[in-house]
PDB file of N, CA, C and O in Angstrom:
ATOM      1  N   MET A   1      26.982  84.342 -12.492  1.00  0.00           N
ATOM      2  CA  MET A   1      26.634  84.332 -11.291  1.00  0.00           C
ATOM      3  C   MET A   1      25.864  83.201 -10.164  1.00  0.00           C
ATOM      4  O   MET A   1      26.022  83.283  -8.946  1.00  0.00           O
ATOM      5  N   ASP A   2      25.259  82.456 -10.645  1.00  0.00           N
ATOM      6  CA  ASP A   2      24.655  81.541 -10.723  1.00  0.00           C
ATOM      7  C   ASP A   2      25.421  80.261  -9.824  1.00  0.00           C
ATOM      8  O   ASP A   2      24.838  79.354  -9.230  1.00  0.00           O
ATOM      9  N   PHE A   3      26.921  80.490  -9.922  1.00  0.00           N
ATOM     10  CA  PHE A   3      27.808  79.101  -9.750  1.00  0.00           C
ATOM     11  C   PHE A   3      28.489  79.975  -7.992  1.00  0.00           C
ATOM     12  O   PHE A   3      28.746  79.519  -6.877  1.00  0.00           O
ATOM     13  N   VAL A   4      28.539  81.226  -8.549  1.00  0.00           N
ATOM     14  CA  VAL A   4      29.049  82.020  -7.171  1.00  0.00           C
ATOM     15  C   VAL A   4      27.780  81.747  -6.078  1.00  0.00           C
ATOM     16  O   VAL A   4      28.281  81.454  -4.992  1.00  0.00           O
ATOM     17  N   ALA A   5      26.484  81.748  -6.022  1.00  0.00           N
ATOM     18  CA  ALA A   5      25.981  81.084  -5.189  1.00  0.00           C
ATOM     19  C   ALA A   5      25.393  80.518  -4.798  1.00  0.00           C
ATOM     20  O   ALA A   5      24.557  80.708  -3.915  1.00  0.00           O
ATOM     21  N   GLN A   6      25.843  79.111  -5.705  1.00  0.00           N
ATOM     22  CA  GLN A   6      25.880  77.932  -5.444  1.00  0.00           C
ATOM     23  C   GLN A   6      26.937  77.579  -4.513  1.00  0.00           C
ATOM     24  O   GLN A   6      26.632  76.812  -3.599  1.00  0.00           O
ATOM     25  N   LEU A   7      28.279  78.062  -4.599  1.00  0.00           N
ATOM     26  CA  LEU A   7      29.349  77.747  -3.804  1.00  0.00           C
ATOM     27  C   LEU A   7      29.327  78.332  -2.670  1.00  0.00           C
ATOM     28  O   LEU A   7      29.869  77.698  -1.764  1.00  0.00           O
ATOM     29  N   THR A   8      28.776  79.575  -2.342  1.00  0.00           N
ATOM     30  CA  THR A   8      28.542  80.152  -0.982  1.00  0.00           C
ATOM     31  C   THR A   8      27.505  79.439  -0.369  1.00  0.00           C
ATOM     32  O   THR A   8      27.441  79.421   0.860  1.00  0.00           O
ATOM     33  N   LEU A   9      26.361  78.617  -1.328  1.00  0.00           N
ATOM     34  CA  LEU A   9      25.615  78.104  -0.211  1.00  0.00           C
ATOM     35  C   LEU A   9      26.299  76.662   0.451  1.00  0.00           C
ATOM     36  O   LEU A   9      26.411  76.184   1.580  1.00  0.00           O
ATOM     37  N   PHE A  10      26.663  76.291  -0.875  1.00  0.00           N
ATOM     38  CA  PHE A  10      27.631  74.827  -0.533  1.00  0.00           C
ATOM     39  C   PHE A  10      28.743  75.161   0.849  1.00  0.00           C
ATOM     40  O   PHE A  10      28.652  74.357   1.776  1.00  0.00           O
ATOM     41  N   VAL A  11      29.805  76.344   1.011  1.00  0.00           N
ATOM     42  CA  VAL A  11      31.045  76.389   1.612  1.00  0.00           C
ATOM     43  C   VAL A  11      29.926  76.847   3.079  1.00  0.00           C
ATOM     44  O   VAL A  11      30.206  76.179   4.075  1.00  0.00           O
ATOM     45  N   LEU A  12      29.030  77.627   3.239  1.00  0.00           N
ATOM     46  CA  LEU A  12      27.675  78.101   4.508  1.00  0.00           C
ATOM     47  C   LEU A  12      27.293  76.217   4.604  1.00  0.00           C
ATOM     48  O   LEU A  12      27.583  75.735   5.699  1.00  0.00           O
ATOM     49  N   ALA A  13      26.973  75.683   4.048  1.00  0.00           N
ATOM     50  CA  ALA A  13      26.416  74.444   4.509  1.00  0.00           C
ATOM     51  C   ALA A  13      27.471  73.772   5.388  1.00  0.00           C
ATOM     52  O   ALA A  13      27.304  73.434   6.560  1.00  0.00           O
ATOM     53  N   ILE A  14      28.793  73.598   4.517  1.00  0.00           N
ATOM     54  CA  ILE A  14      29.609  73.171   5.300  1.00  0.00           C
ATOM     55  C   ILE A  14      29.873  73.963   6.859  1.00  0.00           C
ATOM     56  O   ILE A  14      29.854  73.403   7.955  1.00  0.00           O
ATOM     57  N   PHE A  15      30.046  74.993   6.665  1.00  0.00           N
ATOM     58  CA  PHE A  15      30.387  75.640   8.295  1.00  0.00           C
ATOM     59  C   PHE A  15      29.361  75.474   9.311  1.00  0.00           C
ATOM     60  O   PHE A  15      29.530  75.629  10.520  1.00  0.00           O
ATOM     61  N   LEU A  16      27.849  75.014   8.488  1.00  0.00           N
ATOM     62  CA  LEU A  16      27.206  75.165   9.765  1.00  0.00           C
ATOM     63  C   LEU A  16      26.995  73.934   9.921  1.00  0.00           C
ATOM     64  O   LEU A  16      26.423  73.648  10.973  1.00  0.00           O
ATOM     65  N   GLY A  17      27.242  73.143   9.277  1.00  0.00           N
ATOM     66  CA  GLY A  17      27.378  71.233   9.446  1.00  0.00           C
ATOM     67  C   GLY A  17      28.475  70.961  10.593  1.00  0.00           C
ATOM     68  O   GLY A  17      28.324  70.223  11.566  1.00  0.00           O
ATOM     69  N   VAL A  18      29.530  71.665  10.287  1.00  0.00           N
ATOM     70  CA  VAL A  18      30.586  71.777  11.351  1.00  0.00           C
ATOM     71  C   VAL A  18      30.989  72.081  12.592  1.00  0.00           C
ATOM     72  O   VAL A  18      31.906  71.572  13.236  1.00  0.00           O
ATOM     73  N   GLU A  19      29.817  73.443  13.067  1.00  0.00           N
ATOM     74  CA  GLU A  19      29.740  74.056  14.183  1.00  0.00           C
ATOM     75  C   GLU A  19      28.473  73.009  14.496  1.00  0.00           C
ATOM     76  O   GLU A  19      28.723  72.420  15.547  1.00  0.00           O
ATOM     77  N   LEU A  20      27.157  72.574  13.910  1.00  0.00           N
ATOM     78  CA  LEU A  20      26.379  72.134  14.720  1.00  0.00           C
ATOM     79  C   LEU A  20      26.850  70.257  15.301  1.00  0.00           C
ATOM     80  O   LEU A  20      26.440  69.604  16.260  1.00  0.00           O
ATOM     81  N   ILE A  21      27.842  69.917  14.210  1.00  0.00           N
ATOM     82  CA  ILE A  21      28.629  68.658  15.108  1.00  0.00           C
ATOM     83  C   ILE A  21      28.997  68.814  16.500  1.00  0.00           C
ATOM     84  O   ILE A  21      28.610  68.446  17.610  1.00  0.00           O
ATOM     85  N   THR A  22      29.920  69.522  15.965  1.00  0.00           N
ATOM     86  CA  THR A  22      30.993  69.581  17.080  1.00  0.00           C
ATOM     87  C   THR A  22      30.472  70.429  18.880  1.00  0.00           C
ATOM     88  O   THR A  22      31.154  70.696  19.870  1.00  0.00           O
ATOM     89  N   LYS A  23      29.076  70.598  18.591  1.00  0.00           N
ATOM     90  CA  LYS A  23      28.804  71.345  19.977  1.00  0.00           C
ATOM     91  C   LYS A  23      27.746  70.599  20.420  1.00  0.00           C
ATOM     92  O   LYS A  23      26.941  70.992  21.265  1.00  0.00           O
ATOM     93  N   VAL A  24      27.714  69.188  19.698  1.00  0.00           N
ATOM     94  CA  VAL A  24      26.634  68.007  20.184  1.00  0.00           C
ATOM     95  C   VAL A  24      27.098  67.308  21.392  1.00  0.00           C
ATOM     96  O   VAL A  24      27.730  66.487  20.728  1.00  0.00           O
ATOM     97  N   PRO A  25      27.300  66.972  22.484  1.00  0.00           N
ATOM     98  CA  PRO A  25      27.862  67.026  23.887  1.00  0.00           C
ATOM     99  C   PRO A  25      27.984  65.135  23.214  1.00  0.00           C
ATOM    100  O   PRO A  25      27.305  64.931  22.208  1.00  0.00           O
ATOM    101  N   PRO A  26      28.555  64.276  23.604  1.00  0.00           N
ATOM    102  CA  PRO A  26      28.820  62.829  22.825  1.00  0.00           C
ATOM    103  C   PRO A  26      28.215  62.155  23.724  1.00  0.00           C
ATOM    104  O   PRO A  26      28.504  60.969  23.570  1.00  0.00           O
ATOM    105  N   THR A  27      27.340  62.348  24.811  1.00  0.00           N
ATOM    106  CA  THR A  27      25.881  61.442  25.160  1.00  0.00           C
ATOM    107  C   THR A  27      24.706  61.346  24.278  1.00  0.00           C
ATOM    108  O   THR A  27      23.989  60.358  24.121  1.00  0.00           O
ATOM    109  N   LEU A  28      24.559  63.010  23.482  1.00  0.00           N
ATOM    110  CA  LEU A  28      23.610  63.144  22.855  1.00  0.00           C
ATOM    111  C   LEU A  28      24.114  62.590  21.604  1.00  0.00           C
ATOM    112  O   LEU A  28      23.300  62.240  20.750  1.00  0.00           O
ATOM    113  N   HIS A  29      25.385  62.468  21.397  1.00  0.00           N
ATOM    114  CA  HIS A  29      25.371  61.702  19.611  1.00  0.00           C
ATOM    115  C   HIS A  29      25.016  60.191  18.947  1.00  0.00           C
ATOM    116  O   HIS A  29      25.069  59.978  17.736  1.00  0.00           O
ATOM    117  N   THR A  30      24.714  59.364  19.770  1.00  0.00           N
ATOM    118  CA  THR A  30      24.445  58.019  19.222  1.00  0.00           C
ATOM    119  C   THR A  30      22.886  58.219  18.974  1.00  0.00           C
ATOM    120  O   THR A  30      22.333  57.583  18.077  1.00  0.00           O
ATOM    121  N   PRO A  31      21.957  59.402  20.042  1.00  0.00           N
ATOM    122  CA  PRO A  31      20.634  59.288  19.200  1.00  0.00           C
ATOM    123  C   PRO A  31      20.122  60.073  18.540  1.00  0.00           C
ATOM    124  O   PRO A  31      19.015  60.044  18.001  1.00  0.00           O
ATOM    125  N   LEU A  32      21.250  61.170  18.539  1.00  0.00           N
ATOM    126  CA  LEU A  32      20.924  62.017  17.186  1.00  0.00           C
ATOM    127  C   LEU A  32      21.780  61.612  15.557  1.00  0.00           C
ATOM    128  O   LEU A  32      21.787  62.304  14.539  1.00  0.00           O
ATOM    129  N   MET A  33      22.521  60.110  15.816  1.00  0.00           N
ATOM    130  CA  MET A  33      22.964  59.777  14.756  1.00  0.00           C
ATOM    131  C   MET A  33      21.547  58.535  14.400  1.00  0.00           C
ATOM    132  O   MET A  33      21.558  57.742  13.458  1.00  0.00           O
ATOM    133  N   SER A  34      21.052  58.598  14.858  1.00  0.00           N
ATOM    134  CA  SER A  34      19.980  57.667  14.200  1.00  0.00           C
ATOM    135  C   SER A  34      18.959  58.539  13.311  1.00  0.00           C
ATOM    136  O   SER A  34      18.343  58.270  12.280  1.00  0.00           O
ATOM    137  N   GLY A  35      19.029  59.807  14.201  1.00  0.00           N
ATOM    138  CA  GLY A  35      17.765  60.653  13.136  1.00  0.00           C
ATOM    139  C   GLY A  35      18.685  61.658  11.935  1.00  0.00           C
ATOM    140  O   GLY A  35      18.307  62.376  11.009  1.00  0.00           O
ATOM    141  N   SER A  36      19.788  61.367  12.372  1.00  0.00           N
ATOM    142  CA  SER A  36      20.555  61.553  10.792  1.00  0.00           C
ATOM    143  C   SER A  36      20.285  61.310   9.806  1.00  0.00           C
ATOM    144  O   SER A  36      20.169  61.980   8.780  1.00  0.00           O
ATOM    145  N   ASN A  37      20.099  59.851  10.139  1.00  0.00           N
ATOM    146  CA  ASN A  37      20.210  58.793   9.331  1.00  0.00           C
ATOM    147  C   ASN A  37      18.886  59.099   8.041  1.00  0.00           C
ATOM    148  O   ASN A  37      18.847  58.777   6.854  1.00  0.00           O
ATOM    149  N   ALA A  38      18.055  59.739   8.782  1.00  0.00           N
ATOM    150  CA  ALA A  38      16.502  60.175   7.480  1.00  0.00           C
ATOM    151  C   ALA A  38      17.128  61.049   6.851  1.00  0.00           C
ATOM    152  O   ALA A  38      17.340  60.965   5.641  1.00  0.00           O
ATOM    153  N   ILE A  39      17.537  62.074   7.630  1.00  0.00           N
ATOM    154  CA  ILE A  39      18.359  63.562   6.819  1.00  0.00           C
ATOM    155  C   ILE A  39      19.135  62.965   5.262  1.00  0.00           C
ATOM    156  O   ILE A  39      18.831  63.173   4.088  1.00  0.00           O
ATOM    157  N   SER A  40      20.248  62.152   5.894  1.00  0.00           N
ATOM    158  CA  SER A  40      20.643  61.512   5.070  1.00  0.00           C
ATOM    159  C   SER A  40      20.480  60.687   4.014  1.00  0.00           C
ATOM    160  O   SER A  40      21.209  60.445   3.052  1.00  0.00           O
ATOM    161  N   GLY A  41      19.251  60.228   4.384  1.00  0.00           N
ATOM    162  CA  GLY A  41      18.829  59.628   3.180  1.00  0.00           C
ATOM    163  C   GLY A  41      17.536  60.223   1.885  1.00  0.00           C
ATOM    164  O   GLY A  41      16.935  59.855   0.875  1.00  0.00           O
ATOM    165  N   ILE A  42      17.717  61.495   2.923  1.00  0.00           N
ATOM    166  CA  ILE A  42      16.915  62.877   1.986  1.00  0.00           C
ATOM    167  C   ILE A  42      17.890  63.317   1.215  1.00  0.00           C
ATOM    168  O   ILE A  42      17.662  63.614   0.042  1.00  0.00           O
ATOM    169  N   THR A  43      19.569  63.459   1.964  1.00  0.00           N
ATOM    170  CA  THR A  43      20.388  63.891   1.209  1.00  0.00           C
ATOM    171  C   THR A  43      21.101  63.332  -0.241  1.00  0.00           C
ATOM    172  O   THR A  43      21.748  63.928  -1.102  1.00  0.00           O
ATOM    173  N   ILE A  44      20.555  61.499  -0.064  1.00  0.00           N
ATOM    174  CA  ILE A  44      21.169  60.966  -0.871  1.00  0.00           C
ATOM    175  C   ILE A  44      20.133  61.221  -2.250  1.00  0.00           C
ATOM    176  O   ILE A  44      20.469  61.383  -3.423  1.00  0.00           O
ATOM    177  N   VAL A  45      18.931  61.196  -1.722  1.00  0.00           N
ATOM    178  CA  VAL A  45      17.803  61.530  -3.199  1.00  0.00           C
ATOM    179  C   VAL A  45      18.141  62.739  -3.702  1.00  0.00           C
ATOM    180  O   VAL A  45      18.210  62.676  -4.930  1.00  0.00           O
ATOM    181  N   GLY A  46      18.430  64.032  -3.184  1.00  0.00           N
ATOM    182  CA  GLY A  46      18.644  64.939  -4.184  1.00  0.00           C
ATOM    183  C   GLY A  46      19.979  65.018  -4.429  1.00  0.00           C
ATOM    184  O   GLY A  46      20.200  65.968  -5.180  1.00  0.00           O
ATOM    185  N   ALA A  47      21.055  64.374  -4.092  1.00  0.00           N
ATOM    186  CA  ALA A  47      22.685  63.784  -4.880  1.00  0.00           C
ATOM    187  C   ALA A  47      22.365  63.283  -6.198  1.00  0.00           C
ATOM    188  O   ALA A  47      22.822  63.592  -7.299  1.00  0.00           O
ATOM    189  N   LEU A  48      21.366  62.333  -5.807  1.00  0.00           N
ATOM    190  CA  LEU A  48      21.006  61.410  -6.906  1.00  0.00           C
ATOM    191  C   LEU A  48      20.651  62.059  -8.123  1.00  0.00           C
ATOM    192  O   LEU A  48      21.092  61.750  -9.230  1.00  0.00           O
ATOM    193  N   ILE A  49      19.502  63.345  -7.779  1.00  0.00           N
ATOM    194  CA  ILE A  49      18.947  63.999  -8.804  1.00  0.00           C
ATOM    195  C   ILE A  49      20.277  64.965  -9.711  1.00  0.00           C
ATOM    196  O   ILE A  49      20.447  65.138 -10.917  1.00  0.00           O
ATOM    197  N   ALA A  50      21.072  65.460  -8.470  1.00  0.00           N
ATOM    198  CA  ALA A  50      22.568  66.517  -8.845  1.00  0.00           C
ATOM    199  C   ALA A  50      23.012  65.615  -9.844  1.00  0.00           C
ATOM    200  O   ALA A  50      22.852  65.841 -11.043  1.00  0.00           O
ATOM    201  N   ALA A  51      23.752  64.252  -9.240  1.00  0.00           N
ATOM    202  CA  ALA A  51      24.470  63.616  -9.900  1.00  0.00           C
ATOM    203  C   ALA A  51      23.940  63.460 -11.576  1.00  0.00           C
ATOM    204  O   ALA A  51      24.555  63.762 -12.599  1.00  0.00           O
ATOM    205  N   GLY A  52      22.646  62.907 -11.425  1.00  0.00           N
ATOM    206  CA  GLY A  52      22.076  62.432 -12.683  1.00  0.00           C
ATOM    207  C   GLY A  52      21.269  63.851 -13.692  1.00  0.00           C
ATOM    208  O   GLY A  52      20.433  63.704 -14.584  1.00  0.00           O
ATOM    209  N   SER A  53      21.685  64.782 -13.330  1.00  0.00           N
ATOM    210  CA  SER A  53      20.791  65.989 -13.814  1.00  0.00           C
ATOM    211  C   SER A  53      21.805  65.974 -15.358  1.00  0.00           C
ATOM    212  O   SER A  53      22.798  65.250 -15.422  1.00  0.00           O
ATOM    213  N   ASP A  54      21.397  66.828 -16.472  1.00  0.00           N
ATOM    214  CA  ASP A  54      22.371  67.377 -17.651  1.00  0.00           C
ATOM    215  C   ASP A  54      22.899  68.700 -17.434  1.00  0.00           C
ATOM    216  O   ASP A  54      22.755  69.549 -18.314  1.00  0.00           O
ATOM    217  N   SER A  55      23.394  68.920 -16.541  1.00  0.00           N
ATOM    218  CA  SER A  55      23.571  69.977 -16.247  1.00  0.00           C
ATOM    219  C   SER A  55      25.912  70.288 -16.236  1.00  0.00           C
ATOM    220  O   SER A  55      26.646  69.343 -16.522  1.00  0.00           O
ATOM    221  N   SER A  56      26.316  71.273 -15.975  1.00  0.00           N
ATOM    222  CA  SER A  56      27.705  71.172 -15.905  1.00  0.00           C
ATOM    223  C   SER A  56      28.447  69.745 -15.258  1.00  0.00           C
ATOM    224  O   SER A  56      27.799  68.893 -14.651  1.00  0.00           O
ATOM    225  N   MET A  57      29.597  69.678 -15.454  1.00  0.00           N
ATOM    226  CA  MET A  57      30.456  69.027 -15.358  1.00  0.00           C
ATOM    227  C   MET A  57      30.659  68.832 -13.866  1.00  0.00           C
ATOM    228  O   MET A  57      30.693  67.746 -13.287  1.00  0.00           O
ATOM    229  N   LEU A  58      30.778  69.928 -13.374  1.00  0.00           N
ATOM    230  CA  LEU A  58      31.283  70.508 -11.797  1.00  0.00           C
ATOM    231  C   LEU A  58      29.558  69.908 -10.787  1.00  0.00           C
ATOM    232  O   LEU A  58      29.589  69.369  -9.681  1.00  0.00           O
ATOM    233  N   ILE A  59      28.511  70.159 -11.433  1.00  0.00           N
ATOM    234  CA  ILE A  59      27.479  69.660 -10.643  1.00  0.00           C
ATOM    235  C   ILE A  59      27.228  68.302 -10.670  1.00  0.00           C
ATOM    236  O   ILE A  59      26.466  67.769  -9.863  1.00  0.00           O
ATOM    237  N   ASN A  60      27.899  67.619 -11.664  1.00  0.00           N
ATOM    238  CA  ASN A  60      27.489  65.903 -11.441  1.00  0.00           C
ATOM    239  C   ASN A  60      28.879  65.419 -10.587  1.00  0.00           C
ATOM    240  O   ASN A  60      28.812  64.342  -9.993  1.00  0.00           O
ATOM    241  N   VAL A  61      29.800  65.996 -10.539  1.00  0.00           N
ATOM    242  CA  VAL A  61      31.100  65.303  -9.820  1.00  0.00           C
ATOM    243  C   VAL A  61      30.400  65.736  -8.338  1.00  0.00           C
ATOM    244  O   VAL A  61      30.025  64.849  -7.573  1.00  0.00           O
ATOM    245  N   LEU A  62      30.266  67.058  -8.019  1.00  0.00           N
ATOM    246  CA  LEU A  62      29.664  67.488  -6.763  1.00  0.00           C
ATOM    247  C   LEU A  62      28.909  66.364  -5.906  1.00  0.00           C
ATOM    248  O   LEU A  62      29.205  65.753  -4.879  1.00  0.00           O
ATOM    249  N   GLY A  63      27.572  66.353  -6.952  1.00  0.00           N
ATOM    250  CA  GLY A  63      26.898  65.661  -6.686  1.00  0.00           C
ATOM    251  C   GLY A  63      26.961  63.777  -6.503  1.00  0.00           C
ATOM    252  O   GLY A  63      26.124  63.208  -5.803  1.00  0.00           O
ATOM    253  N   PHE A  64      27.561  63.356  -6.904  1.00  0.00           N
ATOM    254  CA  PHE A  64      28.677  62.034  -7.289  1.00  0.00           C
ATOM    255  C   PHE A  64      29.172  62.142  -5.425  1.00  0.00           C
ATOM    256  O   PHE A  64      28.572  61.558  -4.523  1.00  0.00           O
ATOM    257  N   ILE A  65      30.260  62.943  -5.271  1.00  0.00           N
ATOM    258  CA  ILE A  65      30.933  63.065  -4.047  1.00  0.00           C
ATOM    259  C   ILE A  65      29.847  63.143  -2.780  1.00  0.00           C
ATOM    260  O   ILE A  65      30.028  62.673  -1.657  1.00  0.00           O
ATOM    261  N   ALA A  66      28.462  63.989  -3.345  1.00  0.00           N
ATOM    262  CA  ALA A  66      27.659  63.734  -1.842  1.00  0.00           C
ATOM    263  C   ALA A  66      26.653  62.610  -2.038  1.00  0.00           C
ATOM    264  O   ALA A  66      25.679  62.592  -1.286  1.00  0.00           O
ATOM    265  N   VAL A  67      26.796  61.596  -3.043  1.00  0.00           N
ATOM    266  CA  VAL A  67      25.934  60.675  -3.042  1.00  0.00           C
ATOM    267  C   VAL A  67      27.229  59.553  -1.831  1.00  0.00           C
ATOM    268  O   VAL A  67      26.939  58.885  -0.838  1.00  0.00           O
ATOM    269  N   VAL A  68      28.474  59.756  -2.429  1.00  0.00           N
ATOM    270  CA  VAL A  68      28.951  58.804  -1.617  1.00  0.00           C
ATOM    271  C   VAL A  68      29.298  58.859   0.072  1.00  0.00           C
ATOM    272  O   VAL A  68      29.701  58.104   0.956  1.00  0.00           O
ATOM    273  N   LEU A  69      28.921  60.079  -0.082  1.00  0.00           N
ATOM    274  CA  LEU A  69      29.620  60.885   1.687  1.00  0.00           C
ATOM    275  C   LEU A  69      28.427  60.421   2.181  1.00  0.00           C
ATOM    276  O   LEU A  69      28.481  59.594   3.092  1.00  0.00           O
ATOM    277  N   ALA A  70      26.901  60.939   1.588  1.00  0.00           N
ATOM    278  CA  ALA A  70      25.976  60.493   2.599  1.00  0.00           C
ATOM    279  C   ALA A  70      25.654  59.088   2.541  1.00  0.00           C
ATOM    280  O   ALA A  70      25.147  58.699   3.593  1.00  0.00           O
ATOM    281  N   THR A  71      25.799  58.089   1.547  1.00  0.00           N
ATOM    282  CA  THR A  71      25.959  57.139   2.026  1.00  0.00           C
ATOM    283  C   THR A  71      26.760  56.149   3.052  1.00  0.00           C
ATOM    284  O   THR A  71      26.487  55.035   3.498  1.00  0.00           O
ATOM    285  N   ILE A  72      28.033  57.169   3.259  1.00  0.00           N
ATOM    286  CA  ILE A  72      28.499  56.217   4.563  1.00  0.00           C
ATOM    287  C   ILE A  72      28.266  56.784   5.453  1.00  0.00           C
ATOM    288  O   ILE A  72      28.768  56.536   6.550  1.00  0.00           O
ATOM    289  N   ASN A  73      27.271  57.891   5.190  1.00  0.00           N
ATOM    290  CA  ASN A  73      26.967  58.615   6.419  1.00  0.00           C
ATOM    291  C   ASN A  73      25.992  57.529   6.985  1.00  0.00           C
ATOM    292  O   ASN A  73      26.272  57.071   8.092  1.00  0.00           O
ATOM    293  N   VAL A  74      24.588  56.953   6.174  1.00  0.00           N
ATOM    294  CA  VAL A  74      23.481  56.842   6.852  1.00  0.00           C
ATOM    295  C   VAL A  74      24.505  54.915   7.155  1.00  0.00           C
ATOM    296  O   VAL A  74      24.007  54.292   8.092  1.00  0.00           O
ATOM    297  N   ILE A  75      25.572  54.265   6.526  1.00  0.00           N
ATOM    298  CA  ILE A  75      25.724  53.193   6.998  1.00  0.00           C
ATOM    299  C   ILE A  75      26.454  53.139   8.412  1.00  0.00           C
ATOM    300  O   ILE A  75      26.443  52.174   9.177  1.00  0.00           O
ATOM    301  N   GLY A  76      26.988  54.162   8.579  1.00  0.00           N
ATOM    302  CA  GLY A  76      27.720  54.310   9.741  1.00  0.00           C
ATOM    303  C   GLY A  76      27.184  54.771  10.703  1.00  0.00           C
ATOM    304  O   GLY A  76      27.591  54.506  11.834  1.00  0.00           O
ATOM    305  N   GLY A  77      25.982  55.693  10.440  1.00  0.00           N
ATOM    306  CA  GLY A  77      24.752  56.006  11.525  1.00  0.00           C
ATOM    307  C   GLY A  77      24.191  54.175  11.958  1.00  0.00           C
ATOM    308  O   GLY A  77      24.133  53.844  13.142  1.00  0.00           O
ATOM    309  N   PHE A  78      23.882  53.313  10.988  1.00  0.00           N
ATOM    310  CA  PHE A  78      23.317  51.952  11.346  1.00  0.00           C
ATOM    311  C   PHE A  78      23.940  51.484  12.271  1.00  0.00           C
ATOM    312  O   PHE A  78      23.522  51.200  13.393  1.00  0.00           O
ATOM    313  N   MET A  79      25.114  51.367  11.787  1.00  0.00           N
ATOM    314  CA  MET A  79      26.048  50.619  12.361  1.00  0.00           C
ATOM    315  C   MET A  79      26.179  51.010  13.784  1.00  0.00           C
ATOM    316  O   MET A  79      25.895  50.053  14.505  1.00  0.00           O
ATOM    317  N   VAL A  80      26.545  52.199  14.526  1.00  0.00           N
ATOM    318  CA  VAL A  80      26.456  53.065  15.526  1.00  0.00           C
ATOM    319  C   VAL A  80      25.020  52.612  16.028  1.00  0.00           C
ATOM    320  O   VAL A  80      24.881  52.495  17.246  1.00  0.00           O
ATOM    321  N   THR A  81      24.374  52.453  15.532  1.00  0.00           N
ATOM    322  CA  THR A  81      22.836  52.108  16.376  1.00  0.00           C
ATOM    323  C   THR A  81      22.830  50.722  16.603  1.00  0.00           C
ATOM    324  O   THR A  81      22.390  50.323  17.682  1.00  0.00           O
ATOM    325  N   ASN A  82      23.229  49.951  15.799  1.00  0.00           N
ATOM    326  CA  ASN A  82      23.569  48.600  15.838  1.00  0.00           C
ATOM    327  C   ASN A  82      24.196  48.660  17.274  1.00  0.00           C
ATOM    328  O   ASN A  82      23.545  48.715  18.317  1.00  0.00           O
ATOM    329  N   ARG A  83      25.399  48.644  17.176  1.00  0.00           N
ATOM    330  CA  ARG A  83      25.981  48.599  18.120  1.00  0.00           C
ATOM    331  C   ARG A  83      25.750  49.165  19.442  1.00  0.00           C
ATOM    332  O   ARG A  83      26.353  48.822  20.460  1.00  0.00           O
ATOM    333  N   MET A  84      24.917  49.977  19.371  1.00  0.00           N
ATOM    334  CA  MET A  84      24.158  50.765  20.676  1.00  0.00           C
ATOM    335  C   MET A  84      23.099  49.677  21.397  1.00  0.00           C
ATOM    336  O   MET A  84      23.103  49.179  22.523  1.00  0.00           O
ATOM    337  N   LEU A  85      22.213  49.531  20.285  1.00  0.00           N
ATOM    338  CA  LEU A  85      21.193  48.306  20.460  1.00  0.00           C
ATOM    339  C   LEU A  85      21.981  47.006  21.153  1.00  0.00           C
ATOM    340  O   LEU A  85      21.706  46.666  22.303  1.00  0.00           O
ATOM    341  N   ALA A  86      22.830  46.418  20.477  1.00  0.00           N
ATOM    342  CA  ALA A  86      23.389  45.448  21.457  1.00  0.00           C
ATOM    343  C   ALA A  86      23.920  45.738  22.563  1.00  0.00           C
ATOM    344  O   ALA A  86      24.366  44.781  23.196  1.00  0.00           O
ATOM    345  N   MET A  87      24.041  46.958  23.099  1.00  0.00           N
ATOM    346  CA  MET A  87      24.620  46.675  24.777  1.00  0.00           C
ATOM    347  C   MET A  87      23.490  46.660  25.399  1.00  0.00           C
ATOM    348  O   MET A  87      23.587  46.553  26.621  1.00  0.00           O
ATOM    349  N   PHE A  88      22.078  46.756  24.812  1.00  0.00           N
ATOM    350  CA  PHE A  88      20.983  46.806  25.894  1.00  0.00           C
ATOM    351  C   PHE A  88      20.348  45.425  25.757  1.00  0.00           C
ATOM    352  O   PHE A  88      19.286  45.084  26.280  1.00  0.00           O
ATOM    353  N   LYS A  89      21.062  44.746  25.059  1.00  0.00           N
ATOM    354  CA  LYS A  89      20.002  43.317  24.917  1.00  0.00           C
ATOM    355  C   LYS A  89      20.574  42.163  26.021  1.00  0.00           C
ATOM    356  O   LYS A  89      21.736  42.287  26.407  1.00  0.00           O
ATOM    357  N   ARG A  90      19.793  41.099  26.499  1.00  0.00           N
ATOM    358  CA  ARG A  90      20.093  40.418  27.494  1.00  0.00           C
ATOM    359  C   ARG A  90      21.029  39.392  26.808  1.00  0.00           C
ATOM    360  O   ARG A  90      20.788  39.029  25.657  1.00  0.00           O
ATOM    361  N   LYS A  91      22.033  38.947  27.460  1.00  0.00           N
ATOM    362  CA  LYS A  91      22.669  37.779  27.247  1.00  0.00           C
ATOM    363  C   LYS A  91      22.509  36.254  27.512  1.00  0.00           C
ATOM    364  O   LYS A  91      23.374  35.466  27.128  1.00  0.00           O
TER     365      LYS A  91
END
């Protein structure tokens, strides 16, 4: 029963994330990307805890995948923010 609850939570989180991201207008996407880096940092910490736990192999694999995806998100967010800030520098 615990697995079913975790799987349901995981699917709901995916659905909610897709719905939230698709509703953000393009003009707000870059400033929100900067704020989401902090959230992704928290996600990385939780994913590291899950990946390094002595739980089942499935939880370790899902934790590893979460670490990889959150790291990509943080790096991409910093790259987009850096590019946005470079547009406002004087030449």
